[in-house]
TORGUMI-268289 format. One record per atom (N, C-alpha, C): residue number from 1; atom name; x, y, z. Coordinates in steps of 0.05 Angstrom, whole numbers, plus 32768, in hexadecimal, padded with zeros to 4 digits. Example, Ala and Ser with C-alpha at 12.3 -4.5 7.8 and 13.67 -1.06 7.14 Angstrom:
2
<pt><num>1</num><atome>N</atome><c1>8108</c1><c2>7F8E</c2><c3>809C</c3></pt>
<pt><num>1</num><atome>CA</atome><c1>80F6</c1><c2>7FA6</c2><c3>809C</c3></pt>
<pt><num>1</num><atome>C</atome><c1>8108</c1><c2>7FBE</c2><c3>809C</c3></pt>
<pt><num>2</num><atome>N</atome><c1>8101</c1><c2>7FD3</c2><c3>808E</c3></pt>
<pt><num>2</num><atome>CA</atome><c1>8111</c1><c2>7FEB</c2><c3>808F</c3></pt>
<pt><num>2</num><atome>C</atome><c1>8102</c1><c2>8001</c2><c3>809D</c3></pt>
END
This chain:
77
<pt><num>1</num><atome>N</atome><c1>81A1</c1><c2>7E8D</c2><c3>7F6C</c3></pt>
<pt><num>1</num><atome>CA</atome><c1>8191</c1><c2>7E84</c2><c3>7F82</c3></pt>
<pt><num>1</num><atome>C</atome><c1>8177</c1><c2>7E92</c2><c3>7F82</c3></pt>
<pt><num>2</num><atome>N</atome><c1>8161</c1><c2>7E84</c2><c3>7F86</c3></pt>
<pt><num>2</num><atome>CA</atome><c1>8146</c1><c2>7E8F</c2><c3>7F88</c3></pt>
<pt><num>2</num><atome>C</atome><c1>813D</c1><c2>7E8E</c2><c3>7FA4</c3></pt>
<pt><num>3</num><atome>N</atome><c1>8132</c1><c2>7EA4</c2><c3>7FAD</c3></pt>
<pt><num>3</num><atome>CA</atome><c1>8126</c1><c2>7EA5</c2><c3>7FC8</c3></pt>
<pt><num>3</num><atome>C</atome><c1>8108</c1><c2>7EA6</c2><c3>7FC5</c3></pt>
<pt><num>4</num><atome>N</atome><c1>80FB</c1><c2>7E94</c2><c3>7FD2</c3></pt>
<pt><num>4</num><atome>CA</atome><c1>80DD</c1><c2>7E94</c2><c3>7FD1</c3></pt>
<pt><num>4</num><atome>C</atome><c1>80D2</c1><c2>7E9F</c2><c3>7FEB</c3></pt>
<pt><num>5</num><atome>N</atome><c1>80C4</c1><c2>7EB4</c2><c3>7FE9</c3></pt>
<pt><num>5</num><atome>CA</atome><c1>80B8</c1><c2>7EC0</c2><c3>8001</c3></pt>
<pt><num>5</num><atome>C</atome><c1>809B</c1><c2>7EB9</c2><c3>8002</c3></pt>
<pt><num>6</num><atome>N</atome><c1>8093</c1><c2>7EA9</c2><c3>8016</c3></pt>
<pt><num>6</num><atome>CA</atome><c1>8078</c1><c2>7EA1</c2><c3>8018</c3></pt>
<pt><num>6</num><atome>C</atome><c1>806B</c1><c2>7EAF</c2><c3>8030</c3></pt>
<pt><num>7</num><atome>N</atome><c1>8058</c1><c2>7EBF</c2><c3>8029</c3></pt>
<pt><num>7</num><atome>CA</atome><c1>8049</c1><c2>7ECE</c2><c3>803D</c3></pt>
<pt><num>7</num><atome>C</atome><c1>802B</c1><c2>7EC7</c2><c3>803B</c3></pt>
<pt><num>8</num><atome>N</atome><c1>801E</c1><c2>7EC5</c2><c3>8051</c3></pt>
<pt><num>8</num><atome>CA</atome><c1>8001</c1><c2>7EC0</c2><c3>8050</c3></pt>
<pt><num>8</num><atome>C</atome><c1>7FF4</c1><c2>7EDA</c2><c3>8046</c3></pt>
<pt><num>9</num><atome>N</atome><c1>7FDC</c1><c2>7ED8</c2><c3>803C</c3></pt>
<pt><num>9</num><atome>CA</atome><c1>7FCE</c1><c2>7EEF</c2><c3>8032</c3></pt>
<pt><num>9</num><atome>C</atome><c1>7FCC</c1><c2>7F05</c2><c3>8047</c3></pt>
<pt><num>10</num><atome>N</atome><c1>7FC6</c1><c2>7EFD</c2><c3>8060</c3></pt>
<pt><num>10</num><atome>CA</atome><c1>7FC4</c1><c2>7F10</c2><c3>8076</c3></pt>
<pt><num>10</num><atome>C</atome><c1>7FDE</c1><c2>7F1E</c2><c3>807B</c3></pt>
<pt><num>11</num><atome>N</atome><c1>7FF4</c1><c2>7F0E</c2><c3>807C</c3></pt>
<pt><num>11</num><atome>CA</atome><c1>800F</c1><c2>7F1A</c2><c3>8081</c3></pt>
<pt><num>11</num><atome>C</atome><c1>8017</c1><c2>7F2C</c2><c3>806B</c3></pt>
<pt><num>12</num><atome>N</atome><c1>8011</c1><c2>7F25</c2><c3>8052</c3></pt>
<pt><num>12</num><atome>CA</atome><c1>8018</c1><c2>7F35</c2><c3>803B</c3></pt>
<pt><num>12</num><atome>C</atome><c1>8008</c1><c2>7F4F</c2><c3>803C</c3></pt>
<pt><num>13</num><atome>N</atome><c1>7FEF</c1><c2>7F4E</c2><c3>8042</c3></pt>
<pt><num>13</num><atome>CA</atome><c1>7FDE</c1><c2>7F66</c2><c3>8045</c3></pt>
<pt><num>13</num><atome>C</atome><c1>7FE9</c1><c2>7F79</c2><c3>805A</c3></pt>
<pt><num>14</num><atome>N</atome><c1>7FF1</c1><c2>7F6E</c2><c3>8071</c3></pt>
<pt><num>14</num><atome>CA</atome><c1>7FFC</c1><c2>7F7E</c2><c3>8087</c3></pt>
<pt><num>14</num><atome>C</atome><c1>8016</c1><c2>7F8B</c2><c3>807F</c3></pt>
<pt><num>15</num><atome>N</atome><c1>8027</c1><c2>7F7C</c2><c3>8071</c3></pt>
<pt><num>15</num><atome>CA</atome><c1>8041</c1><c2>7F86</c2><c3>8068</c3></pt>
<pt><num>15</num><atome>C</atome><c1>803E</c1><c2>7F9D</c2><c3>8054</c3></pt>
<pt><num>16</num><atome>N</atome><c1>802B</c1><c2>7F99</c2><c3>8041</c3></pt>
<pt><num>16</num><atome>CA</atome><c1>8026</c1><c2>7FAE</c2><c3>802D</c3></pt>
<pt><num>16</num><atome>C</atome><c1>801B</c1><c2>7FC7</c2><c3>803C</c3></pt>
<pt><num>17</num><atome>N</atome><c1>8009</c1><c2>7FC3</c2><c3>804F</c3></pt>
<pt><num>17</num><atome>CA</atome><c1>7FFE</c1><c2>7FD9</c2><c3>805E</c3></pt>
<pt><num>17</num><atome>C</atome><c1>8013</c1><c2>7FE9</c2><c3>806D</c3></pt>
<pt><num>18</num><atome>N</atome><c1>8026</c1><c2>7FDB</c2><c3>8079</c3></pt>
<pt><num>18</num><atome>CA</atome><c1>803B</c1><c2>7FE9</c2><c3>8087</c3></pt>
<pt><num>18</num><atome>C</atome><c1>804C</c1><c2>7FF9</c2><c3>8074</c3></pt>
<pt><num>19</num><atome>N</atome><c1>8053</c1><c2>7FED</c2><c3>805D</c3></pt>
<pt><num>19</num><atome>CA</atome><c1>8063</c1><c2>7FFC</c2><c3>8049</c3></pt>
<pt><num>19</num><atome>C</atome><c1>8054</c1><c2>8014</c2><c3>803F</c3></pt>
<pt><num>20</num><atome>N</atome><c1>8039</c1><c2>8011</c2><c3>803B</c3></pt>
<pt><num>20</num><atome>CA</atome><c1>8029</c1><c2>8027</c2><c3>8031</c3></pt>
<pt><num>20</num><atome>C</atome><c1>8028</c1><c2>803E</c2><c3>8046</c3></pt>
<pt><num>21</num><atome>N</atome><c1>8025</c1><c2>8037</c2><c3>805F</c3></pt>
<pt><num>21</num><atome>CA</atome><c1>8023</c1><c2>804C</c2><c3>8074</c3></pt>
<pt><num>21</num><atome>C</atome><c1>803E</c1><c2>805B</c2><c3>8075</c3></pt>
<pt><num>22</num><atome>N</atome><c1>8054</c1><c2>804D</c2><c3>8074</c3></pt>
<pt><num>22</num><atome>CA</atome><c1>806E</c1><c2>805A</c2><c3>8075</c3></pt>
<pt><num>22</num><atome>C</atome><c1>8072</c1><c2>806C</c2><c3>805D</c3></pt>
<pt><num>23</num><atome>N</atome><c1>806B</c1><c2>8062</c2><c3>8045</c3></pt>
<pt><num>23</num><atome>CA</atome><c1>806D</c1><c2>8073</c2><c3>802D</c3></pt>
<pt><num>23</num><atome>C</atome><c1>805B</c1><c2>808B</c2><c3>802E</c3></pt>
<pt><num>24</num><atome>N</atome><c1>8043</c1><c2>8088</c2><c3>8038</c3></pt>
<pt><num>24</num><atome>CA</atome><c1>8030</c1><c2>809F</c2><c3>803A</c3></pt>
<pt><num>24</num><atome>C</atome><c1>803B</c1><c2>80B3</c2><c3>804E</c3></pt>
<pt><num>25</num><atome>N</atome><c1>8045</c1><c2>80AA</c2><c3>8065</c3></pt>
<pt><num>25</num><atome>CA</atome><c1>8050</c1><c2>80BD</c2><c3>8078</c3></pt>
<pt><num>25</num><atome>C</atome><c1>8069</c1><c2>80CB</c2><c3>806E</c3></pt>
<pt><num>26</num><atome>N</atome><c1>807A</c1><c2>80BC</c2><c3>805F</c3></pt>
<pt><num>26</num><atome>CA</atome><c1>8092</c1><c2>80C8</c2><c3>8053</c3></pt>
<pt><num>26</num><atome>C</atome><c1>808A</c1><c2>80DD</c2><c3>803F</c3></pt>
<pt><num>27</num><atome>N</atome><c1>8074</c1><c2>80DA</c2><c3>8032</c3></pt>
<pt><num>27</num><atome>CA</atome><c1>806A</c1><c2>80EE</c2><c3>801E</c3></pt>
<pt><num>27</num><atome>C</atome><c1>805B</c1><c2>8105</c2><c3>802C</c3></pt>
<pt><num>28</num><atome>N</atome><c1>8059</c1><c2>8103</c2><c3>8047</c3></pt>
<pt><num>28</num><atome>CA</atome><c1>804B</c1><c2>8117</c2><c3>8057</c3></pt>
<pt><num>28</num><atome>C</atome><c1>802E</c1><c2>811B</c2><c3>804E</c3></pt>
<pt><num>29</num><atome>N</atome><c1>8021</c1><c2>8104</c2><c3>804A</c3></pt>
<pt><num>29</num><atome>CA</atome><c1>8005</c1><c2>8105</c2><c3>8042</c3></pt>
<pt><num>29</num><atome>C</atome><c1>7FF4</c1><c2>80F8</c2><c3>8057</c3></pt>
<pt><num>30</num><atome>N</atome><c1>7FDC</c1><c2>8102</c2><c3>805B</c3></pt>
<pt><num>30</num><atome>CA</atome><c1>7FC8</c1><c2>80F5</c2><c3>806C</c3></pt>
<pt><num>30</num><atome>C</atome><c1>7FBB</c1><c2>80DF</c2><c3>805C</c3></pt>
<pt><num>31</num><atome>N</atome><c1>7FAD</c1><c2>80CD</c2><c3>8069</c3></pt>
<pt><num>31</num><atome>CA</atome><c1>7F9E</c1><c2>80B9</c2><c3>805B</c3></pt>
<pt><num>31</num><atome>C</atome><c1>7F8A</c1><c2>80C6</c2><c3>8048</c3></pt>
<pt><num>32</num><atome>N</atome><c1>7F7E</c1><c2>80DB</c2><c3>8051</c3></pt>
<pt><num>32</num><atome>CA</atome><c1>7F6A</c1><c2>80E9</c2><c3>8040</c3></pt>
<pt><num>32</num><atome>C</atome><c1>7F77</c1><c2>80F5</c2><c3>8027</c3></pt>
<pt><num>33</num><atome>N</atome><c1>7F8F</c1><c2>8102</c2><c3>802B</c3></pt>
<pt><num>33</num><atome>CA</atome><c1>7F9D</c1><c2>810D</c2><c3>8014</c3></pt>
<pt><num>33</num><atome>C</atome><c1>7FA4</c1><c2>80F8</c2><c3>7FFF</c3></pt>
<pt><num>34</num><atome>N</atome><c1>7FAF</c1><c2>80E1</c2><c3>8009</c3></pt>
<pt><num>34</num><atome>CA</atome><c1>7FB7</c1><c2>80CC</c2><c3>7FF7</c3></pt>
<pt><num>34</num><atome>C</atome><c1>7F9E</c1><c2>80C0</c2><c3>7FE9</c3></pt>
<pt><num>35</num><atome>N</atome><c1>7F89</c1><c2>80BC</c2><c3>7FF8</c3></pt>
<pt><num>35</num><atome>CA</atome><c1>7F71</c1><c2>80B1</c2><c3>7FED</c3></pt>
<pt><num>35</num><atome>C</atome><c1>7F67</c1><c2>80C3</c2><c3>7FD6</c3></pt>
<pt><num>36</num><atome>N</atome><c1>7F66</c1><c2>80DD</c2><c3>7FDA</c3></pt>
<pt><num>36</num><atome>CA</atome><c1>7F5D</c1><c2>80F0</c2><c3>7FC6</c3></pt>
<pt><num>36</num><atome>C</atome><c1>7F6F</c1><c2>80EE</c2><c3>7FAD</c3></pt>
<pt><num>37</num><atome>N</atome><c1>7F89</c1><c2>80EE</c2><c3>7FB1</c3></pt>
<pt><num>37</num><atome>CA</atome><c1>7F9C</c1><c2>80ED</c2><c3>7F9A</c3></pt>
<pt><num>37</num><atome>C</atome><c1>7F99</c1><c2>80D2</c2><c3>7F8A</c3></pt>
<pt><num>38</num><atome>N</atome><c1>7F94</c1><c2>80BD</c2><c3>7F99</c3></pt>
<pt><num>38</num><atome>CA</atome><c1>7F93</c1><c2>80A2</c2><c3>7F8C</c3></pt>
<pt><num>38</num><atome>C</atome><c1>7F77</c1><c2>809B</c2><c3>7F82</c3></pt>
<pt><num>39</num><atome>N</atome><c1>7F63</c1><c2>80AA</c2><c3>7F8B</c3></pt>
<pt><num>39</num><atome>CA</atome><c1>7F48</c1><c2>80A5</c2><c3>7F82</c3></pt>
<pt><num>39</num><atome>C</atome><c1>7F39</c1><c2>8090</c2><c3>7F93</c3></pt>
<pt><num>40</num><atome>N</atome><c1>7F3F</c1><c2>808F</c2><c3>7FAD</c3></pt>
<pt><num>40</num><atome>CA</atome><c1>7F32</c1><c2>807C</c2><c3>7FBF</c3></pt>
<pt><num>40</num><atome>C</atome><c1>7F27</c1><c2>808A</c2><c3>7FD7</c3></pt>
<pt><num>41</num><atome>N</atome><c1>7F18</c1><c2>807C</c2><c3>7FE7</c3></pt>
<pt><num>41</num><atome>CA</atome><c1>7F0E</c1><c2>8087</c2><c3>8000</c3></pt>
<pt><num>41</num><atome>C</atome><c1>7F24</c1><c2>8085</c2><c3>8015</c3></pt>
<pt><num>42</num><atome>N</atome><c1>7F24</c1><c2>8097</c2><c3>8028</c3></pt>
<pt><num>42</num><atome>CA</atome><c1>7F38</c1><c2>8097</c2><c3>803E</c3></pt>
<pt><num>42</num><atome>C</atome><c1>7F36</c1><c2>807C</c2><c3>804D</c3></pt>
<pt><num>43</num><atome>N</atome><c1>7F1E</c1><c2>8073</c2><c3>8052</c3></pt>
<pt><num>43</num><atome>CA</atome><c1>7F1B</c1><c2>805A</c2><c3>8061</c3></pt>
<pt><num>43</num><atome>C</atome><c1>7F28</c1><c2>8042</c2><c3>8053</c3></pt>
<pt><num>44</num><atome>N</atome><c1>7F27</c1><c2>8042</c2><c3>8038</c3></pt>
<pt><num>44</num><atome>CA</atome><c1>7F34</c1><c2>802D</c2><c3>8029</c3></pt>
<pt><num>44</num><atome>C</atome><c1>7F52</c1><c2>802D</c2><c3>802E</c3></pt>
<pt><num>45</num><atome>N</atome><c1>7F5E</c1><c2>8044</c2><c3>802D</c3></pt>
<pt><num>45</num><atome>CA</atome><c1>7F7B</c1><c2>8047</c2><c3>8032</c3></pt>
<pt><num>45</num><atome>C</atome><c1>7F81</c1><c2>803D</c2><c3>804E</c3></pt>
<pt><num>46</num><atome>N</atome><c1>7F71</c1><c2>8045</c2><c3>8062</c3></pt>
<pt><num>46</num><atome>CA</atome><c1>7F74</c1><c2>803C</c2><c3>807D</c3></pt>
<pt><num>46</num><atome>C</atome><c1>7F73</c1><c2>801D</c2><c3>8080</c3></pt>
<pt><num>47</num><atome>N</atome><c1>7F5F</c1><c2>8011</c2><c3>8072</c3></pt>
<pt><num>47</num><atome>CA</atome><c1>7F5C</c1><c2>7FF4</c2><c3>8073</c3></pt>
<pt><num>47</num><atome>C</atome><c1>7F74</c1><c2>7FE6</c2><c3>8067</c3></pt>
<pt><num>48</num><atome>N</atome><c1>7F7F</c1><c2>7FF1</c2><c3>8052</c3></pt>
<pt><num>48</num><atome>CA</atome><c1>7F97</c1><c2>7FE5</c2><c3>8046</c3></pt>
<pt><num>48</num><atome>C</atome><c1>7FAF</c1><c2>7FE8</c2><c3>8059</c3></pt>
<pt><num>49</num><atome>N</atome><c1>7FB2</c1><c2>7FFF</c2><c3>8066</c3></pt>
<pt><num>49</num><atome>CA</atome><c1>7FC8</c1><c2>8003</c2><c3>8078</c3></pt>
<pt><num>49</num><atome>C</atome><c1>7FC8</c1><c2>7FF0</c2><c3>8090</c3></pt>
<pt><num>50</num><atome>N</atome><c1>7FB1</c1><c2>7FE8</c2><c3>8099</c3></pt>
<pt><num>50</num><atome>CA</atome><c1>7FB0</c1><c2>7FD6</c2><c3>80B0</c3></pt>
<pt><num>50</num><atome>C</atome><c1>7FAF</c1><c2>7FB9</c2><c3>80A7</c3></pt>
<pt><num>51</num><atome>N</atome><c1>7FAF</c1><c2>7FB4</c2><c3>808D</c3></pt>
<pt><num>51</num><atome>CA</atome><c1>7FAF</c1><c2>7F98</c2><c3>8083</c3></pt>
<pt><num>51</num><atome>C</atome><c1>7F94</c1><c2>7F8C</c2><c3>8081</c3></pt>
<pt><num>52</num><atome>N</atome><c1>7F7F</c1><c2>7F9B</c2><c3>8084</c3></pt>
<pt><num>52</num><atome>CA</atome><c1>7F64</c1><c2>7F90</c2><c3>8082</c3></pt>
<pt><num>52</num><atome>C</atome><c1>7F5C</c1><c2>7F8A</c2><c3>8065</c3></pt>
<pt><num>53</num><atome>N</atome><c1>7F65</c1><c2>7F9A</c2><c3>8052</c3></pt>
<pt><num>53</num><atome>CA</atome><c1>7F60</c1><c2>7F96</c2><c3>8036</c3></pt>
<pt><num>53</num><atome>C</atome><c1>7F7A</c1><c2>7F91</c2><c3>8027</c3></pt>
<pt><num>54</num><atome>N</atome><c1>7F78</c1><c2>7F7F</c2><c3>8014</c3></pt>
<pt><num>54</num><atome>CA</atome><c1>7F8F</c1><c2>7F79</c2><c3>8002</c3></pt>
<pt><num>54</num><atome>C</atome><c1>7F8B</c1><c2>7F88</c2><c3>7FE8</c3></pt>
<pt><num>55</num><atome>N</atome><c1>7F9C</c1><c2>7F9B</c2><c3>7FE2</c3></pt>
<pt><num>55</num><atome>CA</atome><c1>7F98</c1><c2>7FAB</c2><c3>7FCA</c3></pt>
<pt><num>55</num><atome>C</atome><c1>7FA0</c1><c2>7F9B</c2><c3>7FB1</c3></pt>
<pt><num>56</num><atome>N</atome><c1>7F92</c1><c2>7FA1</c2><c3>7F9B</c3></pt>
<pt><num>56</num><atome>CA</atome><c1>7F99</c1><c2>7F95</c2><c3>7F82</c3></pt>
<pt><num>56</num><atome>C</atome><c1>7FB2</c1><c2>7FA2</c2><c3>7F77</c3></pt>
<pt><num>57</num><atome>N</atome><c1>7FBD</c1><c2>7F96</c2><c3>7F62</c3></pt>
<pt><num>57</num><atome>CA</atome><c1>7FD5</c1><c2>7FA2</c2><c3>7F55</c3></pt>
<pt><num>57</num><atome>C</atome><c1>7FCE</c1><c2>7FBE</c2><c3>7F4A</c3></pt>
<pt><num>58</num><atome>N</atome><c1>7FB6</c1><c2>7FC1</c2><c3>7F3F</c3></pt>
<pt><num>58</num><atome>CA</atome><c1>7FAE</c1><c2>7FDB</c2><c3>7F34</c3></pt>
<pt><num>58</num><atome>C</atome><c1>7FAB</c1><c2>7FF0</c2><c3>7F4B</c3></pt>
<pt><num>59</num><atome>N</atome><c1>7FA0</c1><c2>7FE8</c2><c3>7F61</c3></pt>
<pt><num>59</num><atome>CA</atome><c1>7F9E</c1><c2>7FFA</c2><c3>7F78</c3></pt>
<pt><num>59</num><atome>C</atome><c1>7FB9</c1><c2>8002</c2><c3>7F82</c3></pt>
<pt><num>60</num><atome>N</atome><c1>7FCC</c1><c2>7FEF</c2><c3>7F84</c3></pt>
<pt><num>60</num><atome>CA</atome><c1>7FE7</c1><c2>7FF6</c2><c3>7F8C</c3></pt>
<pt><num>60</num><atome>C</atome><c1>7FF4</c1><c2>800A</c2><c3>7F79</c3></pt>
<pt><num>61</num><atome>N</atome><c1>7FEF</c1><c2>8006</c2><c3>7F5F</c3></pt>
<pt><num>61</num><atome>CA</atome><c1>7FF9</c1><c2>8018</c2><c3>7F4A</c3></pt>
<pt><num>61</num><atome>C</atome><c1>7FEE</c1><c2>8034</c2><c3>7F4F</c3></pt>
<pt><num>62</num><atome>N</atome><c1>7FD4</c1><c2>8037</c2><c3>7F53</c3></pt>
<pt><num>62</num><atome>CA</atome><c1>7FC8</c1><c2>8051</c2><c3>7F57</c3></pt>
<pt><num>62</num><atome>C</atome><c1>7FD2</c1><c2>805F</c2><c3>7F70</c3></pt>
<pt><num>63</num><atome>N</atome><c1>7FD5</c1><c2>804F</c2><c3>7F85</c3></pt>
<pt><num>63</num><atome>CA</atome><c1>7FDF</c1><c2>805B</c2><c3>7F9E</c3></pt>
<pt><num>63</num><atome>C</atome><c1>7FFD</c1><c2>8063</c2><c3>7F9B</c3></pt>
<pt><num>64</num><atome>N</atome><c1>800D</c1><c2>8052</c2><c3>7F8F</c3></pt>
<pt><num>64</num><atome>CA</atome><c1>8029</c1><c2>8058</c2><c3>7F8A</c3></pt>
<pt><num>64</num><atome>C</atome><c1>802C</c1><c2>8071</c2><c3>7F79</c3></pt>
<pt><num>65</num><atome>N</atome><c1>801C</c1><c2>8073</c2><c3>7F64</c3></pt>
<pt><num>65</num><atome>CA</atome><c1>801C</c1><c2>808B</c2><c3>7F53</c3></pt>
<pt><num>65</num><atome>C</atome><c1>8016</c1><c2>80A4</c2><c3>7F63</c3></pt>
<pt><num>66</num><atome>N</atome><c1>8002</c1><c2>80A2</c2><c3>7F74</c3></pt>
<pt><num>66</num><atome>CA</atome><c1>7FFB</c1><c2>80B9</c2><c3>7F85</c3></pt>
<pt><num>66</num><atome>C</atome><c1>8011</c1><c2>80C1</c2><c3>7F98</c3></pt>
<pt><num>67</num><atome>N</atome><c1>8021</c1><c2>80AD</c2><c3>7FA1</c3></pt>
<pt><num>67</num><atome>CA</atome><c1>8037</c1><c2>80B1</c2><c3>7FB3</c3></pt>
<pt><num>67</num><atome>C</atome><c1>8051</c1><c2>80B9</c2><c3>7FA4</c3></pt>
<pt><num>68</num><atome>N</atome><c1>8050</c1><c2>80B6</c2><c3>7F89</c3></pt>
<pt><num>68</num><atome>CA</atome><c1>8068</c1><c2>80BB</c2><c3>7F78</c3></pt>
<pt><num>68</num><atome>C</atome><c1>807E</c1><c2>80A8</c2><c3>7F7E</c3></pt>
<pt><num>69</num><atome>N</atome><c1>8077</c1><c2>808F</c2><c3>7F81</c3></pt>
<pt><num>69</num><atome>CA</atome><c1>808A</c1><c2>8079</c2><c3>7F85</c3></pt>
<pt><num>69</num><atome>C</atome><c1>8083</c1><c2>8062</c2><c3>7F73</c3></pt>
<pt><num>70</num><atome>N</atome><c1>8094</c1><c2>804E</c2><c3>7F72</c3></pt>
<pt><num>70</num><atome>CA</atome><c1>808E</c1><c2>8036</c2><c3>7F63</c3></pt>
<pt><num>70</num><atome>C</atome><c1>807C</c1><c2>8023</c2><c3>7F72</c3></pt>
<pt><num>71</num><atome>N</atome><c1>806B</c1><c2>8015</c2><c3>7F64</c3></pt>
<pt><num>71</num><atome>CA</atome><c1>8059</c1><c2>8001</c2><c3>7F71</c3></pt>
<pt><num>71</num><atome>C</atome><c1>806A</c1><c2>7FED</c2><c3>7F81</c3></pt>
<pt><num>72</num><atome>N</atome><c1>8081</c1><c2>7FE6</c2><c3>7F77</c3></pt>
<pt><num>72</num><atome>CA</atome><c1>8092</c1><c2>7FD2</c2><c3>7F85</c3></pt>
<pt><num>72</num><atome>C</atome><c1>809B</c1><c2>7FDC</c2><c3>7FA0</c3></pt>
<pt><num>73</num><atome>N</atome><c1>809C</c1><c2>7FF7</c2><c3>7FA4</c3></pt>
<pt><num>73</num><atome>CA</atome><c1>80A3</c1><c2>8002</c2><c3>7FBE</c3></pt>
<pt><num>73</num><atome>C</atome><c1>808F</c1><c2>7FFB</c2><c3>7FD4</c3></pt>
<pt><num>74</num><atome>N</atome><c1>8077</c1><c2>7FF3</c2><c3>7FCC</c3></pt>
<pt><num>74</num><atome>CA</atome><c1>8063</c1><c2>7FEC</c2><c3>7FDF</c3></pt>
<pt><num>74</num><atome>C</atome><c1>8062</c1><c2>7FCE</c2><c3>7FE5</c3></pt>
<pt><num>75</num><atome>N</atome><c1>8073</c1><c2>7FBE</c2><c3>7FD8</c3></pt>
<pt><num>75</num><atome>CA</atome><c1>8073</c1><c2>7FA2</c2><c3>7FDC</c3></pt>
<pt><num>75</num><atome>C</atome><c1>8089</c1><c2>7F9A</c2><c3>7FF0</c3></pt>
<pt><num>76</num><atome>N</atome><c1>8084</c1><c2>7F86</c2><c3>8001</c3></pt>
<pt><num>76</num><atome>CA</atome><c1>8097</c1><c2>7F7F</c2><c3>8016</c3></pt>
<pt><num>76</num><atome>C</atome><c1>80AF</c1><c2>7F6E</c2><c3>800D</c3></pt>
<pt><num>77</num><atome>N</atome><c1>80B3</c1><c2>7F6B</c2><c3>7FF3</c3></pt>
<pt><num>77</num><atome>CA</atome><c1>80C9</c1><c2>7F5A</c2><c3>7FEA</c3></pt>
<pt><num>77</num><atome>C</atome><c1>80D7</c1><c2>7F67</c2><c3>7FD3</c3></pt>
END
């Protein structure tokens, strides 16, 4: 059986942002700390967390690597 999950781009961005915030807090990192480790600006991390920006697959990879988790851990499915 195949389950098809259809999310709008906005809903997907918000879901990724929520997962990112939880993962960052579980790692006991501030947005600034995570941004430094992943090579981004703090504001960019904040925009992803609130769903304002949709990160690319490569961005998710870099963030996940900085959090020491799998990129798939940041996806809502």
